[in-house]
VEXDREN-2710 file (C-alpha; in Angstrom, 1 decimal):
% VEXDREN-2710
k/r/px/py/pz
1/ILE/64.3/68.4/59.6
2/PHE/65.2/65.3/61.6
3/ASN/68.9/65.1/62.3
4/GLN/70.6/62.3/64.2
5/ASN/73.2/64.7/65.5
6/ASN/70.5/66.9/67.0
7/THR/68.9/63.8/68.6
8/ASN/72.2/62.8/70.1
9/ARG/72.8/66.3/71.4
10/PHE/69.3/66.4/73.0
11/ASP/69.8/62.9/74.5
12/ALA/73.2/63.9/76.0
13/LEU/71.8/67.2/77.3
14/THR/68.9/65.4/78.9
15/ALA/71.2/62.9/80.6
16/LEU/73.5/65.6/81.9
17/VAL/70.6/67.6/83.3
18/SER/69.2/64.3/84.9
19/LEU/72.6/64.0/86.6
20/GLY/72.0/67.4/88.2
21/PHE/74.1/69.6/85.9
22/ASP/72.8/73.1/85.0
23/LYS/71.2/73.0/81.6
24/LYS/73.0/76.1/80.3
25/ALA/76.4/74.8/81.4
26/ALA/75.7/71.4/79.9
27/GLU/74.7/73.1/76.6
28/LYS/77.9/75.1/76.5
29/ALA/80.0/71.9/77.2
30/ILE/78.2/70.0/74.4
31/ASP/78.6/72.9/72.0
32/LYS/82.4/72.9/72.7
33/ILE/82.8/69.3/71.7
34/ALA/80.1/68.6/69.2
35/THR/81.4/68.3/65.6
36/GLY/78.5/66.4/64.2
37/ASP/79.2/62.7/64.3
38/GLU/79.6/61.9/68.0
39/SER/77.5/59.2/69.7
40/VAL/75.5/60.1/72.8
41/GLU/78.0/58.3/74.9
42/ILE/80.9/60.3/73.6
43/LEU/79.1/63.6/74.0
44/ILE/78.3/62.7/77.6
45/LYS/81.8/61.5/78.4
46/GLU/83.5/64.5/76.9
47/ALA/81.0/67.0/78.4
48/LEU/81.6/65.5/81.9
49/LYS/85.3/66.2/81.5
50/ILE/84.5/69.9/80.9
51/LEU/81.8/70.1/83.7
END
């Protein structure tokens, strides 16, 4: 099922990995902050605070 939240999480994860962060660490950071309605920008910004 297509889900915008999953797309946002994937896009944020891809961006963090592109910046050189470990994929597993980035996934954990996104999992900690994702509640379901964040934009890609918010996910990246908040994940960077954790990483």
